[in-house]
One Martini backbone bead per residue (centre of mass of N, CA, C, O) as a GRO file, in nm:
protein
  356
    1UNK     BB    1   0.095   0.037   0.024
    2UNK     BB    2   0.068   0.363  -0.030
    3UNK     BB    3   0.198   0.651   0.088
    4UNK     BB    4   0.052   0.927   0.196
    5UNK     BB    5   0.149   1.265   0.089
    6UNK     BB    6   0.208   1.630   0.112
    7UNK     BB    7   0.484   1.631   0.022
    8UNK     BB    8   0.719   1.809  -0.147
    9UNK     BB    9   0.926   1.790  -0.390
   10UNK     BB   10   1.233   1.862  -0.426
   11UNK     BB   11   1.421   2.083  -0.578
   12UNK     BB   12   1.636   2.066  -0.810
   13UNK     BB   13   1.984   2.087  -0.841
   14UNK     BB   14   2.287   2.136  -0.980
   15UNK     BB   15   2.423   1.927  -0.797
   16UNK     BB   16   2.244   1.687  -0.889
   17UNK     BB   17   2.325   1.696  -1.185
   18UNK     BB   18   2.629   1.659  -1.147
   19UNK     BB   19   2.612   1.378  -1.016
   20UNK     BB   20   2.455   1.230  -1.248
   21UNK     BB   21   2.667   1.330  -1.484
   22UNK     BB   22   2.971   1.353  -1.379
   23UNK     BB   23   3.013   1.662  -1.293
   24UNK     BB   24   3.048   1.977  -1.244
   25UNK     BB   25   2.879   2.256  -1.140
   26UNK     BB   26   3.011   2.452  -1.339
   27UNK     BB   27   2.930   2.298  -1.592
   28UNK     BB   28   2.626   2.318  -1.550
   29UNK     BB   29   2.610   2.626  -1.553
   30UNK     BB   30   2.715   2.664  -1.843
   31UNK     BB   31   2.507   2.491  -1.993
   32UNK     BB   32   2.233   2.618  -1.869
   33UNK     BB   33   2.343   2.920  -1.951
   34UNK     BB   34   2.441   2.898  -2.265
   35UNK     BB   35   2.794   2.842  -2.225
   36UNK     BB   36   2.964   2.583  -2.351
   37UNK     BB   37   3.177   2.751  -2.546
   38UNK     BB   38   3.365   2.912  -2.356
   39UNK     BB   39   3.543   2.622  -2.267
   40UNK     BB   40   3.494   2.372  -2.450
   41UNK     BB   41   3.257   2.180  -2.422
   42UNK     BB   42   3.162   1.881  -2.475
   43UNK     BB   43   2.899   1.735  -2.632
   44UNK     BB   44   2.864   1.493  -2.436
   45UNK     BB   45   2.843   1.665  -2.181
   46UNK     BB   46   2.599   1.828  -2.262
   47UNK     BB   47   2.409   1.588  -2.292
   48UNK     BB   48   2.425   1.479  -1.996
   49UNK     BB   49   2.315   1.731  -1.859
   50UNK     BB   50   2.038   1.738  -2.001
   51UNK     BB   51   1.945   1.457  -1.918
   52UNK     BB   52   1.959   1.504  -1.612
   53UNK     BB   53   1.762   1.743  -1.603
   54UNK     BB   54   1.521   1.588  -1.718
   55UNK     BB   55   1.507   1.359  -1.508
   56UNK     BB   56   1.475   1.576  -1.257
   57UNK     BB   57   1.307   1.837  -1.344
   58UNK     BB   58   1.462   2.086  -1.431
   59UNK     BB   59   1.420   2.445  -1.359
   60UNK     BB   60   1.506   2.742  -1.434
   61UNK     BB   61   1.573   3.049  -1.309
   62UNK     BB   62   1.498   3.332  -1.478
   63UNK     BB   63   1.628   3.549  -1.299
   64UNK     BB   64   1.909   3.421  -1.282
   65UNK     BB   65   1.967   3.416  -1.583
   66UNK     BB   66   1.947   3.720  -1.633
   67UNK     BB   67   2.171   3.804  -1.441
   68UNK     BB   68   2.398   3.637  -1.575
   69UNK     BB   69   2.342   3.789  -1.865
   70UNK     BB   70   2.259   4.091  -1.832
   71UNK     BB   71   1.946   4.017  -1.906
   72UNK     BB   72   1.578   4.059  -1.927
   73UNK     BB   73   1.398   4.053  -2.183
   74UNK     BB   74   1.330   4.373  -2.200
   75UNK     BB   75   1.112   4.603  -2.362
   76UNK     BB   76   1.072   4.926  -2.402
   77UNK     BB   77   0.786   5.166  -2.398
   78UNK     BB   78   0.768   5.509  -2.526
   79UNK     BB   79   0.562   5.808  -2.519
   80UNK     BB   80   0.550   6.159  -2.614
   81UNK     BB   81   0.257   6.178  -2.451
   82UNK     BB   82  -0.022   6.226  -2.257
   83UNK     BB   83  -0.110   5.943  -2.376
   84UNK     BB   84  -0.147   5.620  -2.411
   85UNK     BB   85  -0.189   5.399  -2.705
   86UNK     BB   86  -0.478   5.204  -2.636
   87UNK     BB   87  -0.638   5.316  -2.858
   88UNK     BB   88  -0.731   5.193  -3.165
   89UNK     BB   89  -0.758   5.498  -3.299
   90UNK     BB   90  -0.479   5.547  -3.255
   91UNK     BB   91  -0.199   5.609  -3.450
   92UNK     BB   92  -0.001   5.445  -3.241
   93UNK     BB   93  -0.116   5.158  -3.197
   94UNK     BB   94   0.019   4.988  -3.429
   95UNK     BB   95   0.299   5.006  -3.315
   96UNK     BB   96   0.239   4.846  -3.057
   97UNK     BB   97   0.144   4.587  -3.198
   98UNK     BB   98   0.410   4.528  -3.349
   99UNK     BB   99   0.590   4.511  -3.102
  100UNK     BB  100   0.444   4.280  -2.958
  101UNK     BB  101   0.466   4.066  -3.177
  102UNK     BB  102   0.783   4.063  -3.213
  103UNK     BB  103   0.870   4.021  -2.923
  104UNK     BB  104   0.736   3.745  -2.890
  105UNK     BB  105   0.885   3.608  -3.132
  106UNK     BB  106   1.181   3.686  -2.981
  107UNK     BB  107   1.148   3.647  -2.651
  108UNK     BB  108   1.002   3.912  -2.549
  109UNK     BB  109   0.922   4.157  -2.332
  110UNK     BB  110   0.705   4.425  -2.233
  111UNK     BB  111   0.738   4.770  -2.114
  112UNK     BB  112   0.532   5.032  -2.000
  113UNK     BB  113   0.585   5.379  -2.033
  114UNK     BB  114   0.341   5.631  -1.896
  115UNK     BB  115   0.441   5.901  -1.914
  116UNK     BB  116   0.411   6.209  -1.973
  117UNK     BB  117   0.467   6.473  -2.136
  118UNK     BB  118   0.748   6.664  -2.119
  119UNK     BB  119   0.611   6.958  -2.139
  120UNK     BB  120   0.413   6.881  -1.872
  121UNK     BB  121   0.685   6.867  -1.709
  122UNK     BB  122   0.913   6.886  -1.500
  123UNK     BB  123   1.244   6.835  -1.515
  124UNK     BB  124   1.259   6.622  -1.287
  125UNK     BB  125   1.035   6.438  -1.401
  126UNK     BB  126   1.168   6.378  -1.672
  127UNK     BB  127   1.427   6.248  -1.565
  128UNK     BB  128   1.285   6.018  -1.414
  129UNK     BB  129   1.144   5.889  -1.657
  130UNK     BB  130   1.400   5.828  -1.819
  131UNK     BB  131   1.546   5.656  -1.603
  132UNK     BB  132   1.330   5.418  -1.599
  133UNK     BB  133   1.405   5.286  -1.874
  134UNK     BB  134   1.651   5.107  -1.749
  135UNK     BB  135   1.481   4.852  -1.672
  136UNK     BB  136   1.540   4.800  -1.954
  137UNK     BB  137   1.745   4.702  -2.208
  138UNK     BB  138   1.554   4.876  -2.393
  139UNK     BB  139   1.408   5.152  -2.602
  140UNK     BB  140   1.101   5.241  -2.751
  141UNK     BB  141   1.022   5.532  -2.942
  142UNK     BB  142   0.748   5.784  -2.957
  143UNK     BB  143   0.668   6.095  -3.121
  144UNK     BB  144   0.655   6.427  -3.224
  145UNK     BB  145   0.841   6.486  -2.974
  146UNK     BB  146   1.185   6.553  -2.867
  147UNK     BB  147   1.394   6.501  -2.587
  148UNK     BB  148   1.705   6.561  -2.653
  149UNK     BB  149   1.871   6.560  -2.384
  150UNK     BB  150   1.769   6.292  -2.265
  151UNK     BB  151   1.857   6.111  -2.503
  152UNK     BB  152   2.154   6.187  -2.504
  153UNK     BB  153   2.216   6.059  -2.229
  154UNK     BB  154   2.156   5.771  -2.309
  155UNK     BB  155   2.369   5.760  -2.537
  156UNK     BB  156   2.615   5.830  -2.358
  157UNK     BB  157   2.548   5.546  -2.189
  158UNK     BB  158   2.474   5.317  -2.399
  159UNK     BB  159   2.168   5.321  -2.437
  160UNK     BB  160   1.924   5.157  -2.596
  161UNK     BB  161   1.775   5.323  -2.884
  162UNK     BB  162   1.452   5.346  -3.061
  163UNK     BB  163   1.293   5.516  -3.321
  164UNK     BB  164   0.968   5.606  -3.433
  165UNK     BB  165   1.082   5.791  -3.667
  166UNK     BB  166   1.215   6.053  -3.803
  167UNK     BB  167   1.541   6.175  -3.689
  168UNK     BB  168   1.774   6.483  -3.653
  169UNK     BB  169   1.871   6.595  -3.368
  170UNK     BB  170   2.123   6.350  -3.347
  171UNK     BB  171   2.175   6.247  -3.607
  172UNK     BB  172   2.348   5.931  -3.616
  173UNK     BB  173   2.285   5.836  -3.312
  174UNK     BB  174   1.976   5.782  -3.380
  175UNK     BB  175   1.784   5.527  -3.410
  176UNK     BB  176   1.555   5.442  -3.690
  177UNK     BB  177   1.200   5.402  -3.792
  178UNK     BB  178   1.051   5.516  -4.085
  179UNK     BB  179   0.868   5.728  -4.302
  180UNK     BB  180   0.813   5.824  -4.645
  181UNK     BB  181   0.666   6.125  -4.668
  182UNK     BB  182   0.776   6.272  -4.910
  183UNK     BB  183   0.704   6.077  -5.141
  184UNK     BB  184   0.402   6.035  -5.071
  185UNK     BB  185   0.320   6.336  -5.096
  186UNK     BB  186   0.411   6.384  -5.381
  187UNK     BB  187   0.221   6.169  -5.513
  188UNK     BB  188  -0.046   6.302  -5.440
  189UNK     BB  189  -0.001   6.568  -5.596
  190UNK     BB  190   0.046   6.437  -5.874
  191UNK     BB  191  -0.234   6.311  -5.891
  192UNK     BB  192  -0.388   6.578  -5.892
  193UNK     BB  193  -0.249   6.700  -6.138
  194UNK     BB  194  -0.343   6.463  -6.330
  195UNK     BB  195  -0.655   6.568  -6.282
  196UNK     BB  196  -0.616   6.904  -6.325
  197UNK     BB  197  -0.502   7.039  -6.081
  198UNK     BB  198  -0.379   7.385  -6.005
  199UNK     BB  199  -0.526   7.450  -5.718
  200UNK     BB  200  -0.358   7.372  -5.420
  201UNK     BB  201  -0.444   7.316  -5.075
  202UNK     BB  202  -0.244   7.308  -4.786
  203UNK     BB  203  -0.357   7.181  -4.466
  204UNK     BB  204  -0.209   7.243  -4.152
  205UNK     BB  205  -0.063   7.230  -3.870
  206UNK     BB  206   0.109   7.448  -3.649
  207UNK     BB  207   0.293   7.259  -3.544
  208UNK     BB  208   0.628   7.146  -3.491
  209UNK     BB  209   0.709   6.865  -3.695
  210UNK     BB  210   0.883   6.643  -3.878
  211UNK     BB  211   0.646   6.503  -4.022
  212UNK     BB  212   0.526   6.772  -4.131
  213UNK     BB  213   0.776   6.867  -4.284
  214UNK     BB  214   0.787   6.627  -4.480
  215UNK     BB  215   0.514   6.671  -4.609
  216UNK     BB  216   0.565   6.955  -4.711
  217UNK     BB  217   0.806   6.884  -4.891
  218UNK     BB  218   0.638   6.698  -5.077
  219UNK     BB  219   0.438   6.907  -5.177
  220UNK     BB  220   0.648   7.104  -5.305
  221UNK     BB  221   0.769   6.894  -5.493
  222UNK     BB  222   0.511   6.830  -5.654
  223UNK     BB  223   0.452   7.116  -5.754
  224UNK     BB  224   0.718   7.153  -5.905
  225UNK     BB  225   0.687   6.906  -6.101
  226UNK     BB  226   0.395   7.028  -6.205
  227UNK     BB  227   0.421   7.351  -6.236
  228UNK     BB  228   0.281   7.496  -5.943
  229UNK     BB  229   0.454   7.750  -5.813
  230UNK     BB  230   0.249   8.003  -5.860
  231UNK     BB  231   0.102   7.914  -5.611
  232UNK     BB  232  -0.036   8.144  -5.361
  233UNK     BB  233  -0.038   7.986  -5.086
  234UNK     BB  234   0.001   7.638  -5.058
  235UNK     BB  235   0.047   7.681  -4.743
  236UNK     BB  236  -0.169   7.625  -4.439
  237UNK     BB  237  -0.138   7.710  -4.123
  238UNK     BB  238  -0.382   7.592  -3.874
  239UNK     BB  239  -0.662   7.600  -3.696
  240UNK     BB  240  -0.950   7.431  -3.664
  241UNK     BB  241  -1.140   7.689  -3.603
  242UNK     BB  242  -1.060   7.824  -3.895
  243UNK     BB  243  -1.226   7.591  -4.027
  244UNK     BB  244  -1.479   7.684  -4.246
  245UNK     BB  245  -1.728   7.729  -4.462
  246UNK     BB  246  -1.642   8.012  -4.548
  247UNK     BB  247  -1.351   7.944  -4.612
  248UNK     BB  248  -1.408   7.740  -4.834
  249UNK     BB  249  -1.563   7.930  -5.024
  250UNK     BB  250  -1.329   8.127  -5.064
  251UNK     BB  251  -1.132   7.926  -5.191
  252UNK     BB  252  -1.310   7.838  -5.429
  253UNK     BB  253  -1.353   8.124  -5.546
  254UNK     BB  254  -1.021   8.137  -5.591
  255UNK     BB  255  -0.975   7.823  -5.734
  256UNK     BB  256  -0.997   7.591  -5.552
  257UNK     BB  257  -1.004   7.214  -5.615
  258UNK     BB  258  -0.791   7.119  -5.381
  259UNK     BB  259  -0.745   6.941  -5.080
  260UNK     BB  260  -0.488   6.914  -4.824
  261UNK     BB  261  -0.402   6.698  -4.559
  262UNK     BB  262  -0.310   6.584  -4.229
  263UNK     BB  263  -0.189   6.316  -4.047
  264UNK     BB  264  -0.224   6.256  -3.702
  265UNK     BB  265  -0.284   6.177  -3.380
  266UNK     BB  266  -0.562   6.365  -3.429
  267UNK     BB  267  -0.657   6.522  -3.694
  268UNK     BB  268  -0.806   6.802  -3.655
  269UNK     BB  269  -0.779   6.946  -3.933
  270UNK     BB  270  -0.879   6.724  -4.119
  271UNK     BB  271  -1.163   6.710  -3.992
  272UNK     BB  272  -1.235   7.010  -4.038
  273UNK     BB  273  -1.230   7.009  -4.345
  274UNK     BB  274  -1.451   6.799  -4.392
  275UNK     BB  275  -1.676   6.956  -4.240
  276UNK     BB  276  -1.659   7.224  -4.405
  277UNK     BB  277  -1.736   7.112  -4.679
  278UNK     BB  278  -2.014   7.008  -4.595
  279UNK     BB  279  -2.118   7.287  -4.479
  280UNK     BB  280  -2.084   7.420  -4.777
  281UNK     BB  281  -2.227   7.205  -4.981
  282UNK     BB  282  -2.001   7.003  -5.058
  283UNK     BB  283  -1.855   6.755  -5.277
  284UNK     BB  284  -1.684   6.440  -5.274
  285UNK     BB  285  -1.559   6.499  -5.598
  286UNK     BB  286  -1.765   6.683  -5.755
  287UNK     BB  287  -1.662   6.980  -5.639
  288UNK     BB  288  -1.422   6.862  -5.456
  289UNK     BB  289  -1.105   6.777  -5.354
  290UNK     BB  290  -0.968   6.519  -5.119
  291UNK     BB  291  -0.665   6.490  -4.926
  292UNK     BB  292  -0.439   6.271  -4.735
  293UNK     BB  293  -0.142   6.254  -4.531
  294UNK     BB  294  -0.260   5.955  -4.493
  295UNK     BB  295  -0.462   5.794  -4.229
  296UNK     BB  296  -0.709   5.631  -4.083
  297UNK     BB  297  -0.698   5.378  -3.869
  298UNK     BB  298  -1.013   5.427  -3.842
  299UNK     BB  299  -1.276   5.422  -4.024
  300UNK     BB  300  -1.525   5.625  -4.060
  301UNK     BB  301  -1.843   5.596  -4.028
  302UNK     BB  302  -2.002   5.668  -4.338
  303UNK     BB  303  -1.733   5.737  -4.481
  304UNK     BB  304  -1.525   5.807  -4.711
  305UNK     BB  305  -1.238   5.729  -4.855
  306UNK     BB  306  -0.945   5.884  -4.832
  307UNK     BB  307  -0.716   6.013  -5.007
  308UNK     BB  308  -0.375   5.862  -4.990
  309UNK     BB  309  -0.184   5.698  -4.729
  310UNK     BB  310  -0.015   5.417  -4.595
  311UNK     BB  311   0.117   5.346  -4.291
  312UNK     BB  312   0.360   5.104  -4.174
  313UNK     BB  313   0.322   5.055  -3.856
  314UNK     BB  314   0.361   4.759  -3.782
  315UNK     BB  315   0.627   4.726  -3.940
  316UNK     BB  316   0.781   4.938  -3.773
  317UNK     BB  317   0.757   4.793  -3.503
  318UNK     BB  318   0.905   4.536  -3.587
  319UNK     BB  319   1.170   4.669  -3.687
  320UNK     BB  320   1.243   4.797  -3.412
  321UNK     BB  321   1.287   4.532  -3.266
  322UNK     BB  322   1.508   4.413  -3.445
  323UNK     BB  323   1.706   4.643  -3.405
  324UNK     BB  324   1.730   4.627  -3.098
  325UNK     BB  325   1.834   4.334  -3.077
  326UNK     BB  326   2.092   4.386  -3.239
  327UNK     BB  327   2.207   4.597  -3.046
  328UNK     BB  328   2.215   4.412  -2.793
  329UNK     BB  329   2.408   4.195  -2.945
  330UNK     BB  330   2.630   4.362  -3.118
  331UNK     BB  331   2.553   4.385  -3.399
  332UNK     BB  332   2.611   4.470  -3.711
  333UNK     BB  333   2.482   4.789  -3.838
  334UNK     BB  334   2.391   4.935  -4.098
  335UNK     BB  335   2.315   5.253  -4.179
  336UNK     BB  336   2.050   5.193  -4.351
  337UNK     BB  337   1.922   5.043  -4.087
  338UNK     BB  338   1.964   5.240  -3.850
  339UNK     BB  339   1.837   5.447  -4.078
  340UNK     BB  340   1.503   5.408  -4.180
  341UNK     BB  341   1.271   5.389  -4.464
  342UNK     BB  342   0.932   5.348  -4.539
  343UNK     BB  343   0.697   5.277  -4.752
  344UNK     BB  344   0.400   5.418  -4.886
  345UNK     BB  345   0.076   5.342  -4.968
  346UNK     BB  346  -0.142   5.408  -5.195
  347UNK     BB  347  -0.474   5.569  -5.169
  348UNK     BB  348  -0.735   5.632  -5.370
  349UNK     BB  349  -1.016   5.640  -5.294
  350UNK     BB  350  -1.326   5.883  -5.293
  351UNK     BB  351  -1.222   6.219  -5.295
  352UNK     BB  352  -1.114   6.207  -5.595
  353UNK     BB  353  -1.103   6.403  -5.905
  354UNK     BB  354  -1.165   6.569  -6.159
  355UNK     BB  355  -1.168   6.871  -6.264
  356UNK     BB  356  -1.453   7.096  -6.286
   0.00000   0.00000   0.00000
């Protein structure tokens, strides 16, 4: 008759494995720590250690392994915005989804640092938030504005950082995965020019952000290539409340046949332009054409798809993870991959047509 007992079987130790395999405990530690090649341990010895560990049901302590390897297998994610992008309609959300997918595929966990935007916090608070990023092996960052000095300090300390979005504030020091907004914006303008539009008004937000500057550069490049440089002023930075039905009517009466807006994390001006066109009693594309430099992450219900381009957000998130892991491993990363731009796919949409 078997004796019933509630006693738990003792957890096997590396010393138990060493005894069963007939090797030293130091050898067991090297093999199970993933470093059998450090001192040239024979393949047969490695096999015996693994067989003994399996027989005894040994499971390594993950915290101890991480400490031994000086790596936590944790990737930080931080965005320099007032709220973290957990809303599926937020334009940053697909970045987060791509990061999570690729981190899991590569055997990493992610830790979200959700401090508020740097400009809304005192300097001491910003420094503390940046310092906390070091809890992770490295950190992936994104946001329209970059706290240059804080990131420079991380780079000075050789802390691995990868930015999602093209950044030039720190030259070639800051690795990034961005979108080629210049080319994509140029192509949208050339498409409108090809439809016969000669007076195109680009309406953008007033704040200065590199992504907006890249879009504007693409618009001006497209106008120049189409021979439409005589239209002035082609670019109008404005606040959403200034975009009204009366303003749209004034623009159309002055000869504007196509409006172009920009997609941002809020797209407040882009949404205002669409509402103002409708309030003016105009239809897209029958009366006026409308294009957007980017796209809505979630298409507004009941509205036509706006002509524009799709930003490869998930792909950028995945690429940022791969770049980060290569940096952590000390692998050589060529300059073209250390700072790379991904192409954006044109979206024909339903809001542009031939000039009427």
